[in-house]
C-alpha angles and dihedrals in degrees: 000000000000132000091266088063094063095096094047089046091051090049091051093050091048090049091053090048091054087069094055117061113224095020111142134181133205123203089245092052091049092049090051092049090048092051091048092051101037094106089067125071122251088246091057092050091047092050092049090050091055091046091050094049089051099043110020108125100196135076094233131088110269113255125232087259088055090054092049091047090052088054090057098270130276120001114257121247091245091053091047090049092052091048091051092048087052090053091052092049091044089055091046092052094045101042109011118202095324098083119051106211128224105215119205094216108085094213093051091047090050096048094045094051099041114023095029109020098211099220096053096034092052092049095055109026114113121222088235089058095053096087088056093045089050089056093046092047091052090050094046090046093051093047091049092048089052091051095242099108111139090245088056092054093059090059092058114108113265098013094097090052091047090048090050092054092071093243115142111232128186124204123193110226 
């Protein structure tokens, strides 16, 4: 979800609360729920709310964990990678090369400051290359999330010594 979804999110939470007598919200509680659910789209949250109203078996307001469970649980690494790639592309289309972004996601920040240095990448990437970049970003994100990024391999004990011996080593990633 994005900042522009806050009103719709608040309306959804209040609508769920209407089904549970005595349920109350504070602005801090709503902000925390929004923060916890921001990796999901507003449509996913809305669909989960409808499902919970229809199927919830208890007399208490569903928790944030209940909402996530109704959406099918945690978001996959591949889905998160695609979402993050979309954020990079959105920033590129909105601001171009002129504004260097600070991404909240640590893997995205890492990739866009080491593998693709945003300033130079944004200055030279062609629109026709973005579909390939998207695919490469998702793969790099998944590899980094799994801890098998090439940079991670160099930190394993013995690999620096092996690399220094002039032997060519191939790793399947």
